[in-house]
Structure formats: C-alpha cells, structure tokens
C-alpha positions in Angstrom: 0.0 0.0 0.0 2.9 2.3 0.8 4.4 1.8 -2.6 1.2 2.7 -4.5 0.7 6.0 -2.7 4.1 7.4 -3.8 3.4 7.0 -7.5 -0.1 8.4 -7.1 1.3 11.4 -5.2 3.8 12.0 -8.0 1.2 11.7 -10.7 -1.1 14.0 -8.8 1.6 16.6 -8.3 2.6 16.5 -12.0 -1.0 16.8 -13.1 -1.6 19.7 -10.8 1.6 21.4 -12.1 0.6 20.9 -15.7 -3.0 22.1 -15.1 -1.7 25.1 -13.3 0.7 26.1 -16.0 -1.9 25.7 -18.8 -4.5 27.7 -16.9 -2.3 30.7 -16.1 0.4 32.0 -18.5 2.0 34.3 -15.9 4.1 37.4 -16.4 7.3 36.9 -18.3 10.5 37.4 -16.2 11.7 40.2 -18.4 8.5 42.3 -17.8 8.5 44.7 -14.9 6.3 43.6 -12.1 3.4 45.7 -10.8 5.4 47.5 -8.0 8.2 48.3 -10.4 5.7 49.7 -13.0 3.9 51.7 -10.3 7.2 53.3 -9.1 8.3 54.1 -12.6 5.0 55.5 -13.8 4.6 57.6 -10.7 7.9 59.3 -11.3 7.1 59.6 -15.1 3.7 61.2 -14.5 5.3 63.7 -12.0 7.9 64.5 -14.6 5.3 65.0 -17.3 3.2 67.2 -15.0 6.2 69.3 -14.0 7.2 70.0 -17.6 3.5 70.6 -18.6 3.2 73.4 -16.0 6.7 74.8 -16.6 6.3 75.0 -20.4 2.5 75.7 -20.5 2.0 72.4 -22.2 4.5 73.1 -25.0 6.2 69.7 -25.1 8.0 70.3 -28.4 10.1 73.0 -26.8 11.7 70.7 -24.3 12.1 67.3 -25.9 15.9 67.0 -25.1 15.3 68.0 -21.5 12.4 65.6 -21.1 14.5 62.8 -22.6 17.4 63.5 -20.2 14.9 63.6 -17.3 13.5 60.3 -18.3 17.0 58.9 -18.5 17.5 60.1 -14.9 14.3 58.3 -13.8 15.3 55.1 -15.6 18.7 55.3 -13.9 17.2 55.8 -10.5 15.0 52.7 -11.0 17.9 50.7 -12.5 15.9 50.2 -15.7 16.5 50.5 -19.4 14.3 52.0 -22.1 14.0 48.5 -23.6 12.7 47.0 -20.4 10.1 49.7 -20.0 9.0 49.5 -23.6 8.8 45.7 -23.5 6.8 46.0 -20.3 4.4 48.5 -21.8 3.9 46.2 -24.8 3.1 43.3 -22.4 0.6 45.4 -20.3 -1.0 46.8 -23.5 -2.0 43.2 -24.3 -3.1 42.6 -20.7 -5.3 45.5 -19.7 -6.7 43.5 -16.8 -3.2 43.5 -15.3 -2.5 47.1 -16.2 -5.6 48.7 -14.8 -4.7 48.0 -11.1 -1.2 49.4 -11.8 -2.8 52.6 -13.1 -5.2 52.8 -10.2 -2.3 52.5 -7.8 -0.3 55.3 -9.5 -3.3 57.6 -9.5 -3.9 56.9 -5.8 -0.3 57.7 -5.0 -0.4 60.9 -7.0 -3.7 61.9 -5.4 -2.4 61.3 -1.9 0.8 63.3 -2.7 -1.3 66.1 -4.2 -3.5 66.2 -1.0 -0.4 66.3 1.2 1.2 69.0 -0.9 -2.0 71.1 -0.7 -2.2 70.6 3.0 1.4 71.6 3.5 1.0 74.7 1.3 -2.2 75.7 3.3 -0.3 75.2 6.5 2.5 77.5 5.4 0.0 80.1 4.4 -1.9 80.0 7.6 1.3 80.2 9.7 2.5 83.4 8.0 1.5 86.4 10.1 0.2 89.2 7.9 2.7 92.0 8.8 0.8 94.5 6.7 -2.1 94.2 9.2 0.0 94.9 12.3 0.0 98.5 13.6 
C-alpha cells in the first residue's frame, strides 16, 4: 500500500503542475512587475506634470530636457528603455493587469497632491500678515 501512494502522489503533483501552467500563463520574467511599474509610472507622471506646467503644455520646446529627465528616472530605478518599452507592450496586451497598476499610480499621486496642498495651506496660515500689524 505504501508503494502505490508514492506514484499516485507523484502523478497528482505533475497533473496539478501541468494544469496550473496551462490555466495561467504568468508574467514573463523580463517584464516589470506591478510594484516596479507603479514606481516608474509615478515618477514619469510627475515629470510630465512638471514640464507641462513649466512650459505651459508646449512639449515640443523641451524634448531634449524631457529625454534627459527620463534617463534620470530610468537610472534611478535601474531600468533600461527597452525594459520599460517591453513591459508597456506586455501590459497593453493585458489591460486587466495594467488597470490595477494605473489605479495604484493615481492613488499615490492623489495622496501626494493632497499632502502638498495641506502643506501649502499650513504654510500660508502660519505666516503672520505683517501688513495688518500696527
């Protein structure tokens, strides 16, 4: 009886492994995972927002600056353009996986915006209006 359980366990394990691999294709190893994509996109959106405000939405006037700034972001995240482009291609074909990434980025940016607004309001309220003092 002991000898028949071992082969059955091996067969069950192999069947479960094969069934699992057929059912779910998984993210390729060379595609950025969700936390990496969230971190990169958050910085990229902040960069785009900064340059949009600074140039009054004239992106053509700053293309070399933007590219250098993107290179800095890539370097900070230890990524290459190819890795990011390949990852965007993958997520473009898997919108169900990309949607939560975008939601996370937007949530981070929203929290940061609220914190920045609160900090600015705090600074304004802490300044004593010297022009009203007699």
